[in-house]
Backbone as a chain_set.jsonl record, in Angstrom:
{"seq": "XXXXXXXXXXXXXXXXXXXXXXXXXXXXXXXXXXXXXXXXXXXXXXXXXXXXXXXXXXXXXXXXXXXXXXXXXXXXXXXXXXXXXXXXXXXXXXXXXXXXXXXXXXXXXXXXXXXXXXXXXXXXXXXXXXXXXXXXXXXXXXXXXXXXXXXXXXXXXXXXXXXXXXXXXXXXXXXXXXXXXXXXXXXXXXXXXXXXXXXXXXXXXXXXXXXXXXX", "coords": {"N": [[16.752, 1.619, 1.482], [16.847, 2.104, -1.05], [16.435, -0.352, -2.513], [13.957, -1.172, -1.856], [11.87, 0.436, -2.135], [12.694, -0.031, -5.114], [11.766, -2.654, -5.27], [9.345, -2.338, -5.025], [8.292, -0.784, -6.513], [8.979, -2.19, -8.882], [7.205, -4.5, -8.562], [4.275, -2.926, -8.607], [5.04, -2.063, -11.316], [5.1, -4.593, -12.986], [2.909, -5.296, -12.459], [0.979, -3.575, -13.76], [1.731, -3.867, -16.161], [1.04, -5.94, -16.958], [-1.862, -6.358, -15.956], [-2.948, -4.195, -17.97], [-2.905, -1.951, -16.785], [-3.28, -2.018, -13.649], [-6.412, -2.384, -11.608], [-7.644, -1.071, -13.69], [-10.214, -1.562, -16.404], [-11.531, -4.638, -16.564], [-9.977, -7.514, -18.237], [-11.047, -9.046, -20.661], [-13.412, -12.951, -21.055], [-11.796, -14.28, -22.32], [-9.491, -13.362, -22.979], [-6.009, -14.173, -22.43], [-3.876, -13.511, -20.547], [-3.878, -13.061, -17.491], [-4.375, -15.027, -14.857], [-5.445, -13.242, -12.666], [-6.978, -12.134, -9.935], [-8.455, -9.086, -10.136], [-8.462, -5.743, -8.96], [-10.76, -3.613, -8.102], [-11.501, -0.042, -9.846], [-10.252, 2.355, -8.206], [-12.178, 4.235, -6.588], [-12.12, 6.786, -4.647], [-11.667, 10.283, -4.439], [-9.505, 11.789, -6.99], [-7.517, 13.555, -5.315], [-7.682, 12.196, -2.588], [-8.111, 13.65, -0.139], [-9.031, 13.234, 3.441], [-11.413, 14.468, 5.737], [-9.885, 15.056, 9.293], [-10.783, 13.758, 11.242], [-11.106, 11.372, 10.381], [-8.252, 9.593, 10.052], [-7.83, 8.819, 13.13], [-9.803, 6.937, 13.449], [-10.309, 3.34, 14.247], [-8.869, 0.242, 13.245], [-10.662, -2.313, 11.694], [-11.66, -5.587, 13.984], [-10.959, -9.197, 14.038], [-11.341, -12.549, 13.219], [-7.736, -14.374, 13.707], [-5.499, -15.374, 11.974], [-2.832, -17.638, 10.79], [-2.179, -19.409, 9.157], [-2.02, -18.567, 6.213], [-3.744, -19.055, 4.323], [-5.807, -19.235, 1.493], [-5.779, -16.734, 0.478], [-7.13, -13.448, -0.639], [-7.978, -10.554, -2.408], [-9.712, -7.927, -3.343], [-10.984, -5.724, -2.55], [-10.791, -2.821, -0.302], [-9.604, -0.355, 1.761], [-7.136, 1.835, 2.452], [-5.84, 4.737, 5.471], [-3.814, 6.898, 5.762], [-2.042, 9.493, 7.778], [-0.668, 12.165, 7.617], [2.862, 13.941, 8.786], [3.886, 16.99, 9.45], [4.991, 17.958, 7.749], [4.153, 19.991, 4.621], [3.168, 20.984, 1.786], [1.947, 18.09, 2.32], [1.17, 17.984, 4.463], [-1.465, 16.597, 6.555], [-4.927, 13.612, 6.309], [-5.54, 10.85, 4.5], [-7.076, 8.999, 2.281], [-7.426, 5.797, 0.72], [-8.084, 3.433, -2.001], [-7.964, 0.41, -2.097], [-5.919, -1.215, -4.373], [-4.953, -3.033, -7.395], [-3.311, -6.506, -7.914], [-5.482, -8.807, -6.632], [-4.376, -11.122, -5.279], [-2.376, -11.035, -2.843], [0.006, -11.807, -2.756], [3.967, -11.564, -3.037], [6.957, -12.797, -4.612], [9.764, -13.814, -2.902], [8.55, -13.383, -0.432], [6.96, -11.961, 0.833], [3.757, -10.008, 1.907], [1.878, -7.76, -0.345], [0.445, -4.779, -0.222], [-1.995, -3.024, -2.165], [-2.322, 0.68, -2.55], [-4.805, 3.116, -3.776], [-5.28, 6.507, -5.525], [-7.105, 7.889, -7.818], [-5.269, 8.896, -9.965], [-1.539, 8.576, -9.333], [-1.043, 8.39, -6.694], [-0.613, 7.114, -3.14], [-0.489, 4.068, -1.329], [1.29, 2.073, -0.665], [1.734, -1.188, 1.252], [3.928, -3.269, 2.936], [4.856, -6.569, 3.827], [6.289, -9.487, 6.288], [5.76, -12.59, 5.465], [6.891, -14.813, 7.13], [6.483, -13.13, 9.458], [3.984, -12.975, 9.526], [3.546, -14.861, 10.018], [3.65, -15.843, 12.58], [3.239, -13.992, 14.035], [1.713, -10.84, 15.625], [2.066, -8.042, 15.852], [4.682, -7.235, 14.841], [7.081, -5.416, 12.477], [6.614, -3.283, 9.151], [6.467, -2.459, 6.164], [6.777, 0.433, 4.713], [5.462, 2.862, 2.725], [3.91, 6.112, 1.186], [2.355, 8.105, -0.985], [1.67, 11.248, -2.022], [0.49, 13.841, -3.915], [2.566, 12.852, -5.378], [4.698, 13.196, -4.049], [6.901, 11.359, -1.918], [7.392, 9.761, 1.02], [8.627, 7.217, 2.251], [9.304, 3.746, 5.01], [10.856, 1.875, 6.287], [10.473, 0.169, 8.755], [7.574, 0.07, 10.305], [6.088, 0.329, 12.865], [3.282, -2.158, 13.526], [0.384, -3.242, 13.756], [-1.806, -6.512, 14.031], [-4.615, -6.454, 13.392], [-6.789, -8.281, 11.838], [-6.754, -11.383, 10.564], [-6.924, -13.792, 8.208], [-9.111, -15.273, 5.274], [-11.133, -14.472, 4.688], [-10.958, -11.296, 5.947], [-7.773, -8.648, 6.263], [-6.816, -6.71, 8.204], [-5.114, -3.552, 9.798], [-3.224, -1.254, 12.113], [-0.543, 1.079, 11.279], [2.41, 2.174, 12.659], [5.141, 5.796, 11.784], [7.259, 6.547, 12.77], [9.228, 8.144, 11.506], [9.725, 8.618, 8.298], [11.425, 8.971, 5.282], [11.573, 11.055, 2.926], [11.781, 10.044, -0.158], [12.711, 8.916, -3.707], [11.36, 9.524, -6.491], [8.6, 8.013, -7.636], [6.953, 4.805, -7.123], [4.139, 4.246, -7.69], [4.658, 4.846, -10.326], [6.465, 3.773, -12.293], [7.538, 3.122, -14.329], [8.069, 5.656, -15.349], [9.357, 6.651, -13.678], [12.161, 9.488, -13.235], [13.011, 11.103, -11.78], [15.388, 12.444, -10.86], [17.976, 11.137, -7.364], [18.679, 13.523, -5.068], [21.653, 13.991, -4.025], [23.917, 12.729, -0.904], [24.531, 15.04, 0.175], [23.38, 16.465, 2.054], [21.37, 16.106, 5.511], [18.488, 13.923, 4.407], [14.74, 15.242, 4.141], [12.024, 14.139, 6.59], [8.599, 12.862, 7.943], [6.191, 12.189, 9.424], [4.533, 9.012, 10.052], [1.128, 7.559, 9.799], [-1.353, 5.098, 10.276], [-4.532, 3.256, 9.211], [-5.211, 0.667, 7.986], [-8.041, -1.726, 5.806], [-8.547, -4.809, 3.849], [-11.023, -6.95, 1.919], [-12.151, -9.762, 0.803], [-13.559, -9.248, -2.5], [-17.009, -8.291, -2.654], [-18.849, -9.384, -4.13]], "CA": [[15.297, 2.062, 1.218], [15.766, 2.424, -2.681], [16.487, -0.802, -3.197], [13.16, -1.494, -0.918], [11.094, 0.716, -2.964], [12.417, -0.229, -6.161], [11.518, -3.884, -5.617], [7.825, -2.583, -4.808], [7.988, 0.006, -8.181], [8.989, -3.711, -9.872], [5.439, -4.997, -8.717], [3.507, -2.022, -9.484], [5.354, -2.101, -13.337], [4.48, -5.965, -13.275], [0.738, -5.227, -12.761], [0.429, -2.663, -14.621], [2.321, -4.881, -17.934], [-0.826, -7.665, -17.187], [-3.861, -6.479, -16.47], [-2.889, -2.806, -19.197], [-2.915, -1.497, -15.641], [-4.192, -2.891, -12.382], [-7.439, -1.313, -11.142], [-8.339, -0.718, -14.835], [-11.274, -2.765, -16.61], [-11.139, -5.829, -16.469], [-9.427, -7.839, -19.103], [-11.972, -10.404, -21.144], [-12.969, -13.651, -19.779], [-10.76, -15.43, -23.339], [-7.968, -12.712, -22.704], [-5.29, -15.655, -21.544], [-2.534, -13.045, -19.797], [-3.735, -12.938, -16.557], [-5.746, -15.55, -14.374], [-5.67, -13.337, -11.451], [-8.142, -11.519, -10.277], [-7.453, -7.694, -10.137], [-8.641, -5.311, -7.817], [-11.241, -2.779, -9.147], [-11.215, 1.326, -10.11], [-10.569, 2.753, -7.003], [-13.424, 5.282, -6.607], [-11.426, 7.657, -4.007], [-11.502, 11.515, -4.996], [-8.119, 12.093, -6.784], [-6.804, 14.527, -3.728], [-7.78, 11.167, -1.622], [-8.006, 14.078, 1.464], [-10.339, 13.54, 3.91], [-11.552, 14.875, 7.461], [-8.97, 14.571, 10.04], [-10.787, 12.606, 12.419], [-11.356, 9.582, 9.763], [-7.526, 8.675, 10.299], [-7.961, 8.985, 14.401], [-10.288, 5.367, 13.627], [-9.553, 1.952, 14.507], [-9.053, -0.805, 11.933], [-12.127, -3.412, 12.452], [-11.075, -6.942, 14.6], [-11.581, -10.168, 13.092], [-9.951, -13.791, 12.989], [-6.447, -15.033, 13.386], [-5.258, -17.131, 11.044], [-1.767, -17.498, 10.785], [-1.563, -20.263, 7.753], [-1.963, -17.449, 5.564], [-4.256, -19.773, 3.395], [-6.337, -18.636, 0.063], [-5.712, -15.089, 0.431], [-7.771, -12.822, -2.003], [-8.963, -9.23, -1.758], [-10.431, -7.108, -4.101], [-11.474, -4.396, -1.872], [-11.004, -2.21, 0.857], [-8.95, 1.373, 1.793], [-5.906, 2.607, 3.869], [-6.136, 6.136, 5.247], [-3.292, 7.715, 6.326], [-2.091, 10.612, 8.372], [1.112, 12.39, 7.22], [2.521, 15.019, 9.736], [5.375, 17.591, 9.902], [5.047, 18.622, 6.111], [3.797, 20.992, 3.928], [2.008, 20.787, 1.681], [1.511, 17.17, 1.988], [0.267, 17.494, 6.244], [-3.158, 15.937, 6.798], [-4.837, 12.927, 6.149], [-5.763, 10.746, 3.321], [-7.865, 7.696, 1.752], [-7.0, 5.276, -0.888], [-8.333, 2.405, -2.369], [-7.195, -1.06, -2.642], [-5.464, -1.655, -6.175], [-3.846, -4.396, -8.126], [-3.449, -7.917, -7.957], [-6.065, -9.131, -5.224], [-3.337, -11.952, -3.669], [-1.401, -9.929, -2.558], [1.703, -12.567, -2.068], [5.022, -10.845, -4.222], [7.097, -13.458, -4.742], [9.285, -14.592, -2.115], [8.716, -14.137, 1.473], [6.16, -10.922, 1.45], [2.411, -9.994, 1.175], [1.783, -6.987, -0.464], [-1.585, -4.401, -0.675], [-1.575, -1.166, -2.614], [-4.151, 1.167, -2.23], [-3.936, 3.825, -4.728], [-6.096, 7.077, -6.163], [-7.242, 7.77, -9.491], [-3.805, 9.622, -10.26], [-0.422, 8.216, -9.035], [-0.431, 8.84, -5.2], [-1.372, 6.137, -2.942], [0.171, 3.489, -0.431], [1.997, 0.593, -0.105], [2.128, -1.788, 2.886], [4.556, -4.586, 2.782], [4.39, -7.529, 5.379], [7.181, -10.395, 6.007], [5.194, -13.942, 5.717], [7.609, -15.377, 8.196], [6.541, -12.577, 10.569], [2.614, -13.29, 10.338], [2.87, -17.227, 10.46], [3.668, -15.766, 14.233], [3.112, -12.524, 15.416], [0.619, -9.988, 15.324], [3.219, -7.301, 15.767], [5.745, -7.175, 13.707], [7.711, -4.232, 11.518], [6.106, -3.913, 7.861], [7.42, -1.397, 4.855], [4.863, 1.115, 4.188], [5.47, 3.827, 1.656], [3.408, 7.103, 1.567], [2.69, 8.969, -1.93], [0.961, 12.506, -1.961], [0.871, 15.022, -4.71], [3.639, 12.826, -6.206], [5.762, 13.627, -3.152], [6.529, 9.955, -1.389], [7.983, 9.196, 2.536], [8.964, 5.755, 3.582], [10.391, 3.45, 6.393], [11.42, 0.272, 7.016], [10.597, -0.506, 10.369], [6.94, 0.744, 10.737], [5.484, -0.52, 13.95], [1.898, -2.254, 12.947], [-0.109, -4.199, 15.069], [-2.372, -6.448, 12.777], [-5.982, -6.57, 13.523], [-7.585, -9.218, 11.524], [-6.195, -11.873, 9.468], [-7.634, -14.445, 7.936], [-9.356, -15.331, 4.297], [-12.052, -13.18, 5.171], [-10.046, -9.884, 5.934], [-7.209, -8.456, 6.277], [-6.698, -4.56, 8.647], [-3.857, -3.239, 10.951], [-2.465, 0.004, 11.891], [0.621, 1.556, 11.585], [2.555, 3.625, 13.03], [6.105, 5.411, 11.305], [7.663, 8.474, 13.327], [10.862, 9.078, 10.604], [9.553, 8.617, 7.288], [11.95, 9.43, 5.311], [11.319, 11.581, 1.542], [11.942, 8.907, -1.155], [12.545, 10.261, -4.863], [10.66, 8.192, -7.544], [7.401, 7.189, -6.936], [6.07, 3.549, -6.375], [2.764, 3.691, -8.788], [5.113, 5.722, -11.659], [7.823, 3.377, -11.563], [8.04, 3.291, -15.416], [8.196, 7.494, -15.524], [10.932, 7.459, -12.559], [12.836, 9.942, -14.256], [13.278, 12.256, -10.605], [17.175, 12.527, -9.949], [17.912, 10.609, -6.785], [19.808, 14.097, -4.824], [23.144, 14.057, -3.447], [23.145, 12.752, 0.675], [25.023, 15.924, 1.287], [22.79, 17.138, 3.681], [19.51, 15.218, 5.913], [16.235, 14.343, 3.915], [13.072, 15.174, 4.861], [11.603, 13.446, 6.837], [7.987, 13.422, 7.772], [5.849, 10.93, 10.656], [3.246, 8.887, 9.433], [0.681, 6.595, 10.505], [-2.965, 4.76, 9.984], [-4.493, 1.778, 9.476], [-6.248, -0.246, 6.071], [-8.218, -3.039, 5.594], [-9.053, -4.977, 2.828], [-11.688, -7.875, 1.994], [-12.613, -10.704, -0.931], [-15.058, -8.43, -3.637], [-18.604, -9.171, -2.298], [-19.226, -9.741, -5.111]], "C": [[15.205, 2.208, -0.44], [16.106, 1.094, -3.209], [14.921, -1.678, -2.866], [12.22, -1.273, -2.086], [11.199, 0.507, -4.635], [11.83, -1.677, -6.585], [9.678, -3.314, -6.172], [7.642, -1.919, -6.96], [7.867, -1.216, -9.482], [7.468, -4.384, -10.013], [4.304, -4.563, -9.195], [4.253, -1.998, -10.979], [4.496, -3.485, -13.816], [3.194, -5.526, -13.519], [0.484, -4.215, -13.634], [0.779, -3.151, -15.994], [1.179, -6.034, -18.287], [-1.029, -7.055, -16.989], [-3.204, -5.17, -17.511], [-3.624, -2.181, -17.617], [-4.283, -1.423, -14.718], [-4.848, -1.816, -12.092], [-8.235, -1.125, -12.401], [-9.914, -1.413, -15.29], [-10.474, -3.622, -17.003], [-10.706, -6.221, -17.762], [-10.666, -9.105, -19.448], [-12.369, -11.774, -20.651], [-11.811, -14.828, -21.242], [-9.862, -14.252, -23.16], [-6.886, -13.67, -21.684], [-4.029, -15.221, -20.686], [-2.472, -12.538, -19.051], [-4.739, -13.964, -15.627], [-5.701, -14.653, -12.94], [-7.21, -12.711, -10.834], [-7.369, -10.46, -9.989], [-8.512, -6.63, -9.626], [-9.898, -4.106, -8.679], [-11.432, -1.103, -9.126], [-11.222, 1.622, -8.627], [-11.556, 4.009, -7.148], [-13.117, 6.73, -5.517], [-11.563, 9.396, -4.915], [-10.141, 11.999, -5.145], [-7.085, 12.263, -6.096], [-6.488, 13.326, -3.113], [-8.371, 12.097, -0.295], [-9.399, 13.859, 1.557], [-9.998, 13.9, 5.211], [-10.355, 13.752, 8.216], [-8.611, 13.079, 11.317], [-11.125, 11.199, 11.695], [-9.557, 9.19, 10.233], [-7.114, 8.284, 12.347], [-9.018, 7.061, 14.849], [-9.075, 4.453, 13.947], [-10.329, 1.373, 13.054], [-9.636, -2.074, 12.763], [-10.905, -4.963, 13.233], [-11.641, -8.352, 13.809], [-10.502, -11.176, 13.368], [-9.064, -13.421, 12.839], [-6.114, -16.193, 13.14], [-3.89, -17.045, 10.569], [-1.21, -18.73, 9.252], [-1.811, -19.22, 6.095], [-2.502, -17.804, 4.802], [-5.371, -19.044, 2.403], [-6.409, -17.121, 0.621], [-6.269, -14.05, -0.736], [-8.642, -11.923, -1.473], [-8.298, -8.349, -2.857], [-10.647, -5.66, -3.753], [-10.857, -4.027, -0.406], [-10.038, -0.7, 0.517], [-8.225, 0.505, 3.091], [-6.166, 4.524, 3.964], [-5.051, 5.848, 6.225], [-3.042, 8.898, 6.966], [-0.361, 11.075, 8.339], [1.24, 13.911, 8.861], [4.155, 15.273, 9.573], [6.169, 17.624, 8.152], [4.718, 19.193, 5.79], [4.05, 21.229, 2.762], [1.745, 19.54, 1.903], [0.531, 16.698, 3.555], [-0.55, 17.09, 5.41], [-3.98, 14.25, 6.656], [-5.702, 12.298, 4.955], [-6.567, 9.616, 3.077], [-7.663, 6.998, 1.016], [-7.395, 4.01, -0.375], [-7.927, 1.374, -3.124], [-7.534, -1.206, -4.285], [-4.729, -2.662, -5.899], [-4.08, -4.98, -7.951], [-4.247, -8.343, -6.226], [-5.268, -10.173, -4.873], [-1.989, -11.067, -3.926], [0.104, -10.618, -1.947], [2.725, -11.591, -3.547], [5.966, -12.368, -3.066], [9.052, -13.45, -3.395], [8.658, -14.746, -0.944], [7.556, -13.009, 2.305], [5.439, -10.711, 0.872], [2.195, -8.173, 0.82], [0.788, -6.104, -0.796], [-0.977, -3.231, -0.308], [-3.111, -0.413, -2.435], [-3.455, 2.524, -3.051], [-5.734, 4.815, -5.0], [-6.319, 7.043, -7.185], [-6.185, 8.681, -10.188], [-3.037, 8.652, -9.503], [0.0, 8.648, -7.654], [-1.263, 7.571, -5.106], [-0.495, 5.476, -1.472], [1.062, 2.096, -0.376], [2.632, -0.132, 1.583], [3.056, -3.345, 2.489], [4.814, -5.738, 3.98], [5.416, -8.656, 4.523], [6.26, -11.531, 5.901], [5.479, -14.402, 6.987], [6.74, -14.707, 9.506], [4.911, -12.883, 10.868], [1.92, -14.151, 9.894], [3.214, -17.254, 11.349], [3.754, -15.394, 14.701], [2.242, -12.208, 14.56], [1.34, -8.025, 14.921], [4.398, -7.681, 15.208], [5.848, -5.569, 13.136], [6.981, -4.041, 10.099], [7.077, -2.092, 7.434], [6.492, -0.59, 4.388], [6.102, 2.682, 3.514], [4.326, 4.74, 1.315], [3.44, 7.828, 0.095], [1.685, 10.038, -2.235], [1.327, 13.152, -2.882], [2.493, 14.832, -5.239], [5.236, 12.931, -5.227], [5.781, 12.09, -2.323], [7.763, 10.007, -0.506], [8.169, 7.456, 2.388], [9.914, 5.387, 4.048], [10.205, 1.873, 6.017], [10.658, -0.34, 7.716], [8.999, 0.43, 11.005], [5.77, 0.253, 11.582], [3.328, -1.067, 13.791], [1.844, -3.707, 13.393], [-1.669, -4.563, 13.4], [-3.977, -6.821, 13.723], [-7.227, -8.234, 13.767], [-6.314, -9.834, 10.491], [-6.368, -13.711, 9.134], [-8.211, -14.629, 6.175], [-10.621, -14.622, 3.728], [-12.079, -11.604, 5.22], [-8.943, -9.984, 6.736], [-7.094, -7.344, 6.789], [-5.742, -5.364, 9.908], [-3.91, -1.698, 11.146], [-0.873, 0.332, 12.386], [1.314, 2.528, 12.009], [4.535, 4.307, 12.386], [6.906, 6.979, 11.637], [8.171, 8.532, 12.208], [10.375, 7.686, 9.409], [10.525, 9.61, 6.078], [11.964, 9.297, 3.405], [12.142, 10.075, 0.634], [11.901, 9.228, -2.521], [12.525, 8.948, -5.783], [9.233, 8.056, -6.933], [6.651, 5.353, -7.501], [4.921, 3.228, -7.447], [3.123, 4.616, -10.182], [5.712, 4.584, -12.061], [8.553, 3.66, -12.906], [7.748, 4.714, -16.232], [9.455, 7.918, -14.646], [12.115, 8.099, -13.338], [13.605, 10.707, -12.79], [14.65, 11.37, -10.292], [17.149, 12.481, -8.572], [19.204, 12.209, -6.167], [20.964, 13.737, -4.278], [22.95, 14.138, -1.339], [24.259, 14.424, 0.944], [24.53, 17.004, 2.498], [20.824, 16.191, 3.532], [18.505, 15.247, 4.822], [15.71, 14.913, 4.518], [12.43, 13.956, 5.406], [9.716, 14.048, 7.4], [7.416, 12.117, 8.838], [4.698, 10.259, 9.914], [2.446, 7.611, 9.663], [-0.653, 6.59, 9.913], [-3.434, 3.327, 10.115], [-5.337, 1.169, 8.158], [-6.759, -1.756, 6.779], [-8.844, -3.488, 4.543], [-10.285, -6.675, 2.853], [-11.944, -8.866, 0.931], [-14.24, -9.297, -1.966], [-16.494, -9.267, -3.28], [-19.06, -9.646, -3.102], [-18.878, -11.318, -6.324]], "O": [[14.171, 2.359, -1.09], [16.145, 1.096, -4.44], [14.682, -2.704, -3.504], [11.798, -2.148, -2.842], [10.258, 0.736, -5.394], [11.49, -1.975, -7.73], [9.021, -3.658, -7.155], [7.182, -2.368, -8.009], [7.16, -1.268, -10.488], [6.804, -4.678, -11.006], [3.484, -5.172, -9.883], [3.388, -1.837, -11.84], [3.593, -3.547, -14.65], [2.575, -5.426, -14.578], [-0.57, -4.291, -14.266], [0.073, -2.803, -16.94], [0.721, -6.638, -19.257], [-0.524, -6.244, -17.765], [-2.609, -5.977, -18.226], [-4.841, -2.033, -17.509], [-5.46, -1.08, -14.825], [-4.434, -0.658, -12.153], [-9.455, -1.014, -12.282], [-10.685, -1.736, -14.387], [-9.352, -3.633, -17.509], [-10.959, -5.388, -18.631], [-11.073, -9.907, -18.607], [-11.695, -12.053, -19.659], [-11.262, -15.897, -20.973], [-8.869, -14.905, -23.482], [-6.993, -13.805, -20.465], [-3.257, -16.038, -20.184], [-1.647, -11.63, -18.955], [-5.937, -13.686, -15.678], [-5.931, -15.35, -11.951], [-8.317, -12.903, -11.338], [-6.174, -10.473, -9.693], [-9.631, -6.861, -10.085], [-9.744, -3.881, -9.879], [-11.551, -0.808, -7.937], [-12.106, 1.179, -7.893], [-11.396, 4.699, -8.155], [-13.891, 7.682, -5.621], [-11.518, 9.377, -6.145], [-9.49, 12.478, -4.217], [-6.049, 11.599, -6.06], [-5.294, 13.078, -2.945], [-9.024, 11.499, 0.56], [-10.374, 13.993, 0.816], [-8.911, 13.803, 5.78], [-10.026, 12.579, 8.038], [-7.774, 12.318, 11.803], [-11.36, 10.148, 12.291], [-9.605, 8.207, 10.973], [-6.185, 7.546, 12.676], [-8.992, 6.345, 15.85], [-7.846, 4.524, 13.967], [-11.297, 1.6, 12.328], [-9.341, -2.607, 13.833], [-9.719, -5.172, 12.979], [-12.649, -8.397, 13.103], [-9.315, -10.986, 13.633], [-8.87, -12.424, 12.143], [-6.219, -17.338, 13.581], [-3.787, -16.146, 9.734], [-0.155, -18.745, 8.617], [-1.611, -19.698, 4.978], [-2.192, -17.119, 3.827], [-5.763, -17.999, 2.921], [-7.393, -16.673, 1.21], [-5.614, -13.995, -1.778], [-9.55, -12.034, -0.649], [-7.137, -8.104, -3.185], [-10.519, -4.678, -4.484], [-10.521, -4.856, 0.439], [-9.842, -0.152, -0.568], [-8.362, -0.409, 3.905], [-6.493, 5.318, 3.082], [-5.074, 5.032, 7.147], [-3.988, 9.658, 6.759], [0.669, 10.581, 8.797], [0.394, 14.489, 9.544], [5.139, 14.534, 9.551], [7.282, 17.418, 7.666], [4.523, 19.886, 6.789], [5.154, 21.705, 2.499], [0.575, 19.585, 1.524], [-0.266, 15.792, 3.796], [-0.596, 17.091, 4.18], [-3.149, 13.484, 7.145], [-6.521, 13.03, 4.4], [-6.786, 9.129, 4.186], [-7.657, 7.664, -0.019], [-7.303, 3.502, 0.742], [-7.627, 1.312, -4.317], [-8.518, -1.27, -5.022], [-4.137, -3.107, -4.916], [-5.259, -4.95, -7.598], [-3.764, -8.224, -5.1], [-5.45, -10.29, -3.661], [-1.142, -10.695, -4.738], [0.926, -10.213, -1.125], [2.295, -11.153, -4.614], [5.885, -12.772, -1.905], [9.194, -12.23, -3.307], [8.273, -15.799, -0.436], [7.255, -12.956, 3.497], [5.507, -10.843, -0.35], [2.368, -7.377, 1.743], [0.079, -6.498, -1.722], [-0.29, -2.676, 0.548], [-4.293, -0.723, -2.284], [-2.287, 2.912, -3.07], [-6.859, 4.343, -4.837], [-5.794, 6.131, -7.823], [-6.623, 9.211, -11.209], [-3.716, 7.794, -8.94], [1.096, 9.151, -7.404], [-2.031, 7.025, -5.898], [0.048, 6.235, -0.669], [0.961, 1.261, 0.523], [3.418, 0.181, 2.478], [2.64, -4.277, 1.8], [4.946, -5.325, 5.132], [5.567, -8.877, 3.321], [5.54, -11.219, 6.849], [4.635, -14.454, 7.882], [6.343, -15.422, 10.426], [4.479, -13.02, 12.013], [0.761, -14.39, 9.556], [3.402, -18.401, 11.755], [4.193, -15.642, 15.824], [1.907, -12.657, 13.464], [1.083, -7.201, 14.043], [4.866, -8.803, 15.404], [4.978, -4.711, 13.287], [6.615, -5.186, 9.83], [7.766, -1.224, 7.969], [5.511, -0.926, 3.726], [7.158, 3.169, 3.916], [3.386, 3.992, 1.042], [4.57, 8.225, -0.19], [0.693, 9.591, -2.811], [2.55, 13.255, -2.981], [3.347, 15.69, -5.462], [6.404, 12.794, -5.589], [4.67, 11.619, -2.081], [8.896, 10.214, -0.941], [7.172, 6.771, 2.618], [11.037, 5.885, 3.972], [9.372, 1.111, 5.526], [10.137, -1.396, 7.355], [9.096, 1.262, 11.907], [4.702, -0.148, 11.12], [2.382, -0.299, 13.967], [2.568, -4.702, 13.437], [-2.182, -3.871, 12.52], [-4.013, -7.54, 14.721], [-7.865, -8.832, 14.634], [-5.396, -9.256, 9.911], [-5.931, -14.621, 9.838], [-7.494, -13.854, 5.542], [-10.928, -14.333, 2.572], [-12.916, -10.852, 4.72], [-8.784, -10.831, 7.615], [-7.245, -6.492, 5.914], [-5.589, -6.438, 10.49], [-4.579, -0.982, 10.401], [-0.248, 0.003, 13.395], [0.975, 3.696, 11.82], [5.374, 3.412, 12.489], [7.043, 8.028, 11.007], [7.403, 9.194, 11.51], [10.524, 6.466, 9.488], [10.345, 10.826, 6.01], [12.176, 8.307, 2.705], [13.0, 9.327, 1.104], [10.935, 9.954, -2.757], [13.197, 7.919, -5.853], [8.992, 8.013, -5.726], [5.796, 5.221, -8.376], [4.807, 2.122, -7.976], [2.263, 5.036, -10.956], [4.65, 4.099, -12.451], [9.668, 4.178, -12.976], [7.333, 4.839, -17.384], [10.217, 8.883, -14.708], [12.921, 7.422, -13.977], [14.83, 10.83, -12.835], [14.896, 10.273, -9.791], [16.526, 13.403, -8.046], [20.355, 12.199, -6.602], [20.884, 12.518, -4.124], [22.336, 14.944, -0.641], [24.611, 14.687, 2.094], [24.982, 17.812, 3.309], [19.936, 15.896, 2.732], [17.863, 16.212, 4.407], [16.141, 15.225, 5.629], [12.318, 12.909, 4.768], [9.418, 15.241, 7.34], [8.155, 11.152, 9.03], [3.959, 10.938, 9.201], [3.094, 6.565, 9.723], [-1.153, 7.514, 9.271], [-2.962, 2.449, 10.837], [-6.208, 1.851, 7.616], [-6.315, -2.507, 7.648], [-9.739, -2.77, 4.098], [-10.245, -7.398, 3.848], [-11.842, -8.275, -0.144], [-15.39, -8.887, -1.812], [-16.876, -10.407, -3.545], [-19.867, -10.54, -2.849], [-19.487, -11.425, -7.388]]}, "num_chains": 1, "name": "protein.A"}
């Protein structure tokens, strides 16, 4: 869990360093730092809390193309339910954030969703799975109020997979407390406790959809 969490955090850190904050103001056309399209600033409220029925919705269905060609998604959202923990229990929605190209070398598609602060969701799926099936396991981390929970084997069903949209739903019956925050990796000073007692767990479920920038 820790190594996977660190890898996601490093991807977020690289995004922030390259773009001076992915999802922020885009670089000028003369800026040579990055050729990647960057997703726009999230418009979700900072606490990202939404009505519980939003988490009971289902993702849109669309074409399935396992070739994974021309993937670039600058808009979208993830809606996530957390149960089994207070005060984080509830339904949350986060806007698409980060580089539009979800590819993470060498073998993953990493979708980032974030509010105006440092809370959000990471959805990490293996390319090898996506090229052969729509039912797979995803690595998912959700951060609410600075508290992170993650799971490596969240049952995920992909309902759309093409250059026009990716969507799916996921279920993590047991997501374990993770110390640190992948959306603030450069400020990760929270110590990891001793393993003398079991770490807290919650259930996480939800759905997501991403699409190219309409503009």
